[in-house]
N, C-alpha and C positions, 0 to 999 in steps of 0.2 A: 801399260802399266804402270802401276805406282809400286814406291820402296816397299819392302816389307819391317815387319815387326823390327828386326835386328837392326838394318841400315837405319832406319827411323831412330832408334837407343843410341846410335853411335852418334849421330850427329846431335843430337838432344846432349849428349854426354860433355863433346867438343863445343857448346855454348858454356859449360859451367867453367866455374874457376877452382882452381885446387891451394890447399897451403901445406909448403911441407914438399920435402921429397919422399917418393913412394906415392903420396896419396892419390895419385892418379890412376898409378899402376894397381893399389889395392882395389879401387873401385872398378877397374875394368874387368877385374877377378872374380870380383864380389857381387855386383851388379850384370855384367852380360855375361858370366862366365867362360872368359877367352883369356888366353894367354895375351900378353901386351904384345909380342911378336905378332901375333896374329891380330890382334886388334889393329895394330898400323897398316898389315897387309889390306885389311879389308877396307879400312881408312883410306887409305892412297888409291884403290879401286873406285871406292864410291867418289872421290874429288872428280874424276874421269864421267860420272853418268851425268847427263842430261837431268836425268829423275832427280837426281842429289840436288844439282843446280835451282830447277823448277819446286822442290821442297823445300829449301831451305838458301837460298842465296847469298844471304849476309855472312853465314856461317860458312859456303862452299867457296866463296869469294877470298874471304878471308883466310883459308885455310890455302888455297892455290897458291895467293900471292908468298905467304909462310913458305912454302913449299918449294916456291921459284927462286923467292931469296936464299933459300940454303943451297939450294943445286948452283947458284951463279956463283957461293962463295967458294965451291970448291976447287 
């Protein structure tokens, strides 16, 4: 089974760069129709999904490293 459109859109958004505070959150609301909190919940679950790793290994591995470094800082 492959990833759905929303999951692929989340990964695509994570490949982009954003300028200025609030730009990413605004894009999340406008393009995906999600609240940022819900977006990050879905993203976190997606990082544990082997289908996401198969679909975009560079992005998923980068985000996993960021997540792990933040967890170790706590």
